[in-house]
N, C-alpha and C positions, 0 to 999 in steps of 0.2 A: 503493500499498500507506499503512495505516496501522499506528506500531504507539507504544502505551502501555504503557506506566510504572505494571509490577502488587506488585514490591514492591522490598524496601527494597536499598540497592547494602550497605548497612554492614557492615562483615563478609565480604564479598564481594575476592576474589583481585584483583591491583591490572587489571591486562589487562582483566578484566571490568567495576568500575570506569569507563576509561578509552575500553574500545565502550561506556558506553554516554551518557557526554558528548558524544563521538564523535558517537553519533544524534542528538546536540542536546537528552536527556528530563536533565532536573534533578531533579525532584520526586518522587515519589507523585503519579497521576492525566494527568504532560504526557502529549499524545497529537500526533504530528508527523508530518506527509503526506510520506512521502519516496517514487522511481520504484526500481521494481524492478531490479535489476542484479545480479547477480554479486556483488557486489563488495558492496552492501549485503545481500544472501542473507546471505554468512556472517559476516556480523559478530551476525547476526539471530539467528542461528546460536548463536553464543559465547553469549549470556546471554537463547536462549529461555523458561531457566526465572523470568526475572523481567518479562517480555513481556505482551503482548497483542495480537496482529495479527490486521489484520483486511485482504487482499483484493482 
């Protein structure tokens, strides 16, 4: 699963900022390839409005 940060975390609640950082994304446009596990699905679901997800 590929995830890309599309929106800024500035002004977002702390838990959303920490979730984005723990996914390994730092700047807008950063892309990571991650395993499709239930734990990562939950993290992506928390910040789905900031990300673009490709299966």
